[in-house]
Backbone bond lengths (Angstrom), bond angles and torsions (degrees), N, CA, C in turn:
res aa  C-N    CA-C-N  psi(-1)  N-CA   C-N-CA  omega(-1)  CA-C   N-CA-C  phi
1 M - - - 1.456 - - 1.526 109.16 -
2 R 1.323 116.93 137.19 1.446 120.71 -178.62 1.527 110.52 -73.85
3 S 1.335 115.24 149.56 1.450 120.06 179.27 1.522 110.37 -75.32
4 F 1.344 114.75 169.30 1.466 120.80 -179.70 1.524 110.43 -60.09
5 R 1.329 117.13 -40.67 1.464 121.16 -178.33 1.518 111.42 -69.79
6 E 1.331 117.28 -39.25 1.464 120.83 -178.93 1.518 111.73 -64.35
7 R 1.331 117.27 -34.02 1.459 120.33 -179.15 1.520 111.43 -64.38
8 F 1.331 117.21 -30.71 1.458 120.20 -179.14 1.527 112.18 -89.93
9 S 1.330 117.66 -22.76 1.459 120.40 -179.37 1.523 112.27 -84.23
10 T 1.339 118.17 -17.52 1.456 121.56 179.90 1.524 110.10 -78.75
11 P 1.335 118.65 126.05 1.471 120.19 179.74 1.523 111.38 -66.52
12 L 1.335 115.55 144.34 1.455 121.52 -178.42 1.519 110.56 -95.44
13 T 1.316 116.01 138.25 1.456 121.14 173.41 1.525 109.39 -86.78
14 T 1.332 115.52 170.53 1.466 119.57 177.90 1.519 110.75 -60.31
15 R 1.326 116.27 -39.24 1.466 120.22 178.41 1.522 111.01 -62.16
16 D 1.343 117.38 -41.93 1.461 120.53 179.56 1.524 111.24 -61.70
17 V 1.336 115.93 -42.12 1.466 120.12 -179.55 1.519 110.65 -64.20
18 L 1.337 116.98 -45.04 1.462 120.52 -179.31 1.526 111.45 -63.40
19 I 1.325 116.63 -40.64 1.463 120.07 179.28 1.524 110.76 -64.74
20 R 1.330 117.00 -42.12 1.463 119.47 -178.98 1.528 111.38 -68.19
21 L 1.331 116.73 -37.35 1.462 119.21 176.40 1.526 110.79 -64.25
22 W 1.347 116.23 -39.81 1.465 119.65 178.55 1.528 110.86 -64.81
23 V 1.323 117.71 -43.58 1.466 120.95 179.11 1.525 110.35 -63.43
24 L 1.336 116.69 -41.52 1.464 120.15 178.92 1.526 110.90 -63.08
25 A 1.331 116.63 -42.70 1.467 120.15 178.47 1.526 111.02 -63.61
26 W 1.328 116.87 -40.69 1.466 120.36 -179.76 1.530 111.21 -66.26
27 L 1.326 117.59 -43.79 1.461 120.57 178.54 1.526 111.19 -63.20
28 T 1.328 116.35 -38.07 1.468 119.89 176.88 1.520 110.82 -64.36
29 F 1.321 116.27 -42.43 1.464 120.89 178.52 1.526 111.29 -60.75
30 V 1.324 116.77 -44.43 1.467 120.80 178.68 1.526 110.61 -63.51
31 W 1.328 117.16 -40.16 1.463 120.97 179.00 1.532 111.08 -61.16
32 V 1.327 116.69 -44.74 1.466 120.38 179.08 1.527 110.40 -63.92
33 L 1.345 116.78 -39.95 1.464 119.49 177.62 1.525 111.58 -62.28
34 L 1.319 116.82 -39.20 1.462 120.01 -179.65 1.527 111.47 -64.22
35 W 1.319 116.85 -36.62 1.458 120.18 178.36 1.526 111.63 -78.40
36 G 1.327 117.25 -24.50 1.459 120.78 176.62 1.506 115.20 74.49
37 D 1.324 117.94 15.42 1.467 120.62 -178.87 1.524 108.71 -147.40
38 F 1.330 116.63 124.34 1.463 120.87 -178.46 1.526 108.96 -88.07
39 T 1.328 115.30 100.13 1.460 121.41 177.62 1.522 109.05 -131.92
40 I 1.323 115.31 163.64 1.462 119.99 178.11 1.523 110.46 -61.50
41 A 1.326 116.02 -40.00 1.467 119.77 -179.39 1.526 111.41 -62.91
42 N 1.339 116.77 -41.56 1.462 119.46 179.27 1.525 111.59 -67.59
43 V 1.332 117.25 -38.30 1.464 120.40 178.48 1.523 110.33 -64.68
44 V 1.340 116.74 -46.44 1.466 120.03 179.03 1.530 110.43 -63.77
45 G 1.333 116.16 -41.96 1.458 119.11 177.24 1.517 112.06 -62.09
46 G 1.344 117.05 -39.25 1.458 120.61 177.16 1.513 112.39 -64.13
47 L 1.340 116.54 -39.20 1.465 120.21 177.87 1.525 110.87 -63.71
48 I 1.337 116.17 -41.70 1.465 119.72 -179.44 1.532 110.68 -67.13
49 V 1.335 116.35 -46.83 1.468 119.88 179.72 1.528 110.69 -63.34
50 G 1.341 116.51 -42.97 1.457 119.92 178.75 1.515 112.33 -61.79
51 F 1.346 116.72 -40.88 1.462 120.38 178.94 1.523 110.86 -64.35
52 L 1.330 116.65 -41.79 1.467 119.86 179.22 1.527 111.51 -65.47
53 I 1.336 116.92 -38.69 1.466 120.04 177.68 1.523 110.65 -63.16
54 M 1.330 116.66 -45.06 1.467 120.11 179.41 1.520 111.68 -66.30
55 L 1.336 116.65 -30.85 1.458 120.60 -178.40 1.523 111.81 -76.96
56 L 1.331 116.26 -44.85 1.462 120.73 -173.91 1.524 113.32 -91.99
57 L 1.336 117.59 -27.43 1.470 121.99 -178.05 1.526 109.99 -127.59
58 P 1.319 117.70 64.75 1.475 119.24 -176.55 1.522 111.69 -71.49
59 L 1.315 115.38 143.09 1.459 120.62 175.53 1.525 109.80 -78.15
60 P 1.334 118.03 147.39 1.469 119.62 176.44 1.518 111.07 -65.92
61 Q 1.319 115.65 147.87 1.454 120.39 179.08 1.524 110.58 -70.83
62 V 1.324 115.16 137.50 1.461 121.26 176.76 1.523 108.04 -98.33
63 P 1.327 118.47 115.56 1.464 119.37 -177.89 1.520 111.86 -67.31
64 V 1.329 115.95 134.46 1.461 122.29 175.50 1.520 107.37 -103.42
65 E 1.326 116.48 111.57 1.461 120.82 -172.87 1.524 113.08 -113.71
66 G 1.300 117.53 -4.01 1.459 121.25 178.86 1.512 110.21 -135.33
67 R 1.320 116.40 -155.33 1.465 121.23 179.26 1.517 108.91 -144.05
68 L 1.323 115.29 141.25 1.458 120.94 -179.80 1.521 110.34 -78.48
69 H 1.323 116.50 130.12 1.463 123.16 173.87 1.529 107.62 -108.26
70 P 1.339 117.46 106.19 1.475 120.78 -171.66 1.523 114.24 -56.49
71 L 1.333 118.21 -45.11 1.463 119.89 -177.65 1.529 111.30 -64.30
72 S 1.321 116.06 -41.77 1.466 119.35 177.50 1.525 111.03 -66.67
73 A 1.343 116.63 -34.95 1.464 119.63 177.58 1.525 111.06 -66.52
74 L 1.343 117.06 -38.14 1.466 120.21 176.58 1.527 111.02 -64.64
75 R 1.329 115.66 -41.04 1.461 119.30 177.53 1.530 110.51 -63.32
76 L 1.329 116.52 -39.61 1.463 120.90 177.22 1.526 110.91 -62.22
77 A 1.335 116.99 -45.33 1.465 120.31 179.63 1.525 111.14 -62.12
78 G 1.335 116.26 -40.26 1.460 119.43 177.58 1.514 112.62 -64.37
79 R 1.326 116.43 -39.59 1.463 120.48 179.21 1.528 110.90 -65.18
80 I 1.333 116.81 -41.37 1.461 120.19 178.33 1.524 110.50 -63.09
81 A 1.346 116.53 -40.81 1.469 120.05 178.86 1.525 111.09 -62.51
82 V 1.336 116.75 -42.79 1.466 120.44 178.80 1.527 110.43 -64.25
83 D 1.328 117.03 -44.20 1.469 120.44 179.46 1.528 111.35 -61.61
84 L 1.330 116.52 -36.61 1.463 119.70 178.52 1.524 111.34 -62.65
85 V 1.331 116.00 -44.86 1.464 120.12 -178.39 1.526 110.59 -66.89
86 V 1.331 116.33 -49.24 1.466 120.39 -177.80 1.524 111.01 -62.08
87 S 1.331 116.72 -45.41 1.465 119.87 -178.75 1.525 111.50 -66.62
88 S 1.326 117.58 -34.35 1.467 120.30 177.95 1.521 111.03 -64.80
89 V 1.334 116.27 -41.66 1.464 120.02 178.07 1.526 110.41 -64.66
90 Q 1.336 116.47 -43.66 1.465 119.93 179.32 1.524 111.35 -63.40
91 L 1.333 117.11 -40.24 1.460 120.52 179.83 1.529 111.05 -67.10
92 A 1.331 116.51 -38.55 1.467 119.73 177.57 1.527 110.97 -63.46
93 W 1.335 116.69 -39.40 1.462 119.98 178.98 1.525 111.23 -66.19
94 L 1.337 116.28 -39.56 1.463 119.39 178.03 1.528 111.24 -62.81
95 A 1.321 116.62 -30.42 1.464 120.13 -177.95 1.522 112.82 -75.78
96 I 1.343 117.55 -28.82 1.471 119.43 -174.08 1.521 113.41 -109.53
97 R 1.323 118.14 -10.58 1.460 119.17 -176.76 1.529 110.40 -71.32
98 P 1.311 117.84 148.88 1.470 120.30 175.62 1.528 110.73 -74.13
99 G 1.313 115.57 156.50 1.452 119.55 177.62 1.513 111.86 115.83
100 P 1.324 116.83 -179.25 1.466 121.53 -178.49 1.529 110.88 -68.82
101 P 1.333 117.41 159.61 1.469 119.98 178.35 1.523 111.02 -64.37
102 P 1.327 117.42 153.27 1.469 120.14 -178.24 1.524 111.66 -68.26
103 L 1.317 115.10 152.49 1.458 121.40 178.16 1.528 109.47 -80.38
104 S 1.323 116.28 131.61 1.462 121.01 176.84 1.523 109.39 -109.25
105 A 1.318 115.88 161.63 1.460 120.04 -177.87 1.515 109.71 -154.93
106 M 1.337 114.96 162.40 1.454 122.15 172.96 1.524 107.45 -96.30
107 Y 1.319 116.14 120.26 1.462 121.68 -176.08 1.527 108.64 -106.38
108 R 1.324 116.07 124.59 1.460 120.95 178.73 1.517 109.78 -107.30
109 T 1.323 116.26 130.30 1.456 119.81 179.52 1.521 109.57 -145.33
110 Q 1.311 115.83 149.63 1.458 121.68 177.13 1.518 108.46 -106.19
111 V 1.322 116.39 131.55 1.460 121.23 -176.81 1.520 109.93 -106.70
112 A 1.330 115.45 157.77 1.458 121.47 -175.52 1.521 113.03 -100.34
113 V 1.323 118.49 2.68 1.463 119.61 178.30 1.525 109.10 -66.88
114 K 1.329 116.29 146.15 1.463 120.28 -172.15 1.527 113.36 -101.01
115 S 1.321 117.94 -43.67 1.460 120.16 -173.99 1.522 111.31 -86.94
116 D 1.328 115.24 151.64 1.463 120.42 178.24 1.523 111.51 -67.39
117 V 1.332 116.80 -31.19 1.465 120.22 179.99 1.524 110.34 -64.22
118 V 1.332 116.72 -49.01 1.461 120.57 -179.38 1.524 110.31 -68.15
119 L 1.323 117.42 -34.85 1.468 120.12 176.00 1.528 110.38 -60.78
120 S 1.331 116.82 -42.14 1.467 120.23 178.12 1.522 111.21 -63.75
121 L 1.338 116.79 -41.20 1.464 120.12 178.51 1.529 110.99 -63.61
122 L 1.334 116.42 -41.14 1.460 120.34 179.03 1.528 111.01 -63.64
123 V 1.322 116.86 -43.52 1.467 120.58 179.00 1.524 110.50 -62.15
124 N 1.329 116.94 -42.55 1.467 119.86 178.47 1.521 111.41 -63.14
125 A 1.331 116.89 -39.02 1.466 120.06 178.82 1.526 111.05 -64.92
126 I 1.328 116.90 -40.52 1.468 120.12 177.76 1.526 110.49 -65.09
127 N 1.330 116.63 -40.69 1.467 120.01 -179.91 1.525 112.48 -66.52
128 L 1.336 117.38 -24.91 1.460 120.30 178.62 1.524 112.10 -70.12
129 I 1.317 116.94 -24.01 1.462 120.84 -177.28 1.524 109.07 -74.25
130 P 1.322 119.08 121.45 1.470 120.89 -179.30 1.530 111.74 -57.63
131 G 1.328 115.69 136.71 1.455 120.77 178.57 1.513 114.52 91.59
132 T 1.332 118.12 -1.60 1.465 121.31 179.39 1.522 109.56 -127.48
133 L 1.323 115.70 147.75 1.461 121.00 178.66 1.522 108.91 -154.38
134 V 1.325 116.59 123.68 1.461 121.47 176.05 1.525 107.98 -77.35
135 L 1.324 116.52 115.92 1.461 121.92 -176.01 1.518 112.86 -93.98
136 E 1.320 117.04 -28.09 1.463 119.58 -176.96 1.522 109.38 -150.88
137 I 1.336 115.70 144.92 1.461 122.28 178.51 1.520 108.28 -127.45
138 D 1.317 116.03 124.45 1.461 121.39 170.98 1.524 106.44 -96.73
139 R 1.323 115.91 96.96 1.465 120.78 -172.47 1.526 112.30 -63.77
140 V 1.320 117.50 -39.86 1.462 120.63 -175.91 1.520 111.07 -67.93
141 R 1.336 116.68 -46.79 1.466 120.74 -176.94 1.528 113.01 -93.06
142 R 1.342 116.72 0.35 1.463 121.98 177.94 1.534 111.34 58.63
143 L 1.320 115.69 44.57 1.459 121.45 177.79 1.521 109.54 -104.41
144 L 1.324 115.93 135.84 1.454 122.03 175.10 1.523 108.91 -115.05
145 Y 1.319 116.19 134.67 1.458 122.19 174.26 1.526 106.99 -111.09
146 I 1.323 115.78 112.42 1.458 122.05 -170.06 1.521 109.77 -117.43
147 H 1.329 116.07 129.37 1.461 120.46 172.52 1.522 107.81 -83.68
148 V 1.323 116.13 124.41 1.465 121.88 -175.16 1.519 109.20 -121.61
149 L 1.315 115.65 134.09 1.455 121.47 175.97 1.523 109.26 -93.10
150 D 1.313 116.65 140.88 1.462 123.59 177.23 1.525 112.19 67.70
151 V 1.324 115.65 75.40 1.467 121.65 172.68 1.525 108.73 -125.13
152 G 1.321 116.07 38.19 1.456 120.75 -175.79 1.509 114.51 -75.58
153 T 1.335 117.76 -14.15 1.461 121.03 -179.04 1.522 109.60 -130.22
154 P 1.334 117.82 154.98 1.466 119.62 175.34 1.524 112.35 -59.07
155 Q 1.333 117.47 -31.70 1.459 120.42 178.99 1.529 111.04 -64.56
156 A 1.340 116.82 -40.36 1.465 120.34 179.32 1.526 110.95 -65.88
157 V 1.330 116.55 -40.76 1.460 120.37 177.25 1.522 110.28 -63.67
158 G 1.324 116.46 -42.87 1.456 120.53 179.19 1.515 112.50 -63.25
159 R 1.334 117.28 -38.39 1.465 120.40 178.68 1.525 111.02 -64.26
160 F 1.325 116.11 -43.28 1.460 118.16 -179.76 1.526 110.94 -67.96
161 R 1.332 117.69 -40.12 1.457 120.64 177.78 1.528 110.38 -60.36
162 H 1.325 116.33 -44.31 1.463 120.43 178.76 1.527 110.99 -63.70
163 Q 1.330 116.76 -39.30 1.461 121.32 -178.71 1.528 111.35 -64.14
164 T 1.326 117.69 -46.53 1.462 120.83 -178.86 1.522 111.68 -68.90
165 H 1.315 117.85 -40.21 1.463 120.34 178.89 1.524 111.20 -67.35
166 R 1.325 117.22 -34.79 1.464 120.22 176.98 1.525 110.78 -66.22
167 L 1.337 116.77 -42.90 1.460 119.73 176.31 1.528 111.07 -61.15
168 E 1.317 116.12 -41.74 1.463 120.49 179.60 1.527 110.70 -60.43
169 R 1.321 117.46 -45.95 1.468 120.80 179.90 1.522 111.31 -63.12
170 L 1.327 117.04 -39.92 1.462 120.33 -179.73 1.525 111.42 -66.67
171 F 1.321 117.54 -38.28 1.460 120.04 176.78 1.525 111.12 -65.01
172 I 1.318 117.00 -40.05 1.464 120.25 179.14 1.522 110.44 -65.17
173 R 1.331 117.75 -42.53 1.457 120.57 178.42 1.521 112.16 -65.16
174 A 1.318 116.69 -31.87 1.464 120.13 -177.20 1.528 112.79 -82.44
175 F 1.349 117.62 -30.48 1.463 119.58 -171.53 1.524 115.31 -130.11
176 E 1.328 119.58 -21.09 1.463 119.75 -168.42 1.525 113.21 -135.58
177 R 1.292 117.76 46.18 1.464 118.71 175.90 1.525 109.56 -67.11
178 D 1.320 115.12 147.53 1.465 119.97 -174.76 1.524 112.38 -58.89
179 D 1.331 117.65 -36.42 1.463 120.64 -178.24 1.524 112.45 -67.92
180 D 1.327 117.62 -23.36 1.468 121.80 -176.50 1.518 113.16 -103.52
181 W 1.320 117.44 -1.32 1.461 120.39 -172.49 1.524 111.42 -80.92
182 H 1.327 116.11 122.96 1.464 122.68 176.65 1.526 107.82 -134.85
183 P 1.331 118.31 100.94 1.467 120.41 -177.07 1.527 111.78 -60.27
184 S 1.317 116.12 140.87 1.456 121.23 176.93 1.524 109.62 -88.43
185 D 1.331 115.21 177.58 1.464 119.95 178.85 1.521 112.16 -67.67
186 F 1.352 116.45 -18.08 1.463 120.39 -178.30 1.526 112.37 -89.88
187 H 1.326 116.86 -6.79 1.457 119.64 -175.25 1.518 110.29 -77.28
188 V 1.327 115.32 138.37 1.465 122.15 179.27 1.515 108.79 -107.11
189 D 1.326 116.78 124.75 1.460 121.09 176.94 1.515 108.20 -83.81
190 D 1.340 115.92 108.68 1.460 119.56 -174.13 1.523 112.21 -119.22
191 E 1.327 117.93 23.11 1.460 119.80 -177.12 1.517 111.82 -61.73
192 H 1.350 116.87 -35.07 1.464 119.28 -175.74 1.526 111.95 -78.50
193 D 1.339 116.58 -16.92 1.462 119.98 -177.98 1.510 112.94 -95.51
194 A 1.333 117.67 -7.58 1.461 120.40 -173.48 1.520 110.44 -85.79
195 P 1.327 118.24 126.21 1.458 120.87 178.92 1.510 111.52 -80.74
196 E 1.295 115.46 163.58 1.457 119.80 174.73 1.517 109.17 -78.92
197 T 1.332 116.49 130.42 1.454 120.85 179.26 1.510 109.11 -131.12
198 T 1.296 115.24 151.41 1.460 119.94 -177.55 1.512 112.82 -109.71
199 G 1.321 117.49 -5.28 1.452 119.73 -179.48 1.510 113.46 72.58
200 E 1.309 117.66 28.99 1.456 120.81 178.44 1.519 110.22 -79.67
201 P 1.322 118.30 142.88 1.461 120.13 179.04 1.508 111.54 -73.21
202 E 1.334 115.02 146.11 1.452 121.29 173.52 1.520 106.69 -112.26
203 E 1.311 117.69 110.81 1.460 121.11 -172.42 1.524 111.07 -70.78
204 R 1.340 113.14 142.87 1.457 121.44 174.57 1.522 107.96 -127.85
205 P 1.296 118.42 145.02 1.466 119.97 179.52 1.523 110.68 -69.11
């Protein structure tokens, strides 16, 4: 963590200034909401409190290593929405259908996303899908351990594998295209440490 003096001696970029102004505006807005009355005094008080919070409790910088592609991001959002609907219907059917409960398993897969930010977004997207939950993340080797409901047939395993790989590709197209990728000082090159994985499920009772 940088010292108090280093934070002030480091020159700010335009992006840094815009982010800090946005955070200050948001903190001021929250302060006014807490007081429940929009007055000049509350706005000024919110600005002062927000400035002190940013000064004394600064958030760590999030490295930006790629570039956002709006059209690809819209396609990604649409795909997530479709997966949510389809998976919800499938989960509802599993709950009401006659017969034994579905077989669940631990699915291990290695992803090709590079930045920790995009990895977090991918994990959140997988967790949004009903019936799936990321239980463990190996950040260095980019391994995800996912609990999956209904893997009783090879077709079900194949569908889930296709679903996760499709999400991974969409995230890369939206945020991490090779032409836009510029690793930050915080990025760890772990290509030599990553094992070969096939994404086969590991069954759990």
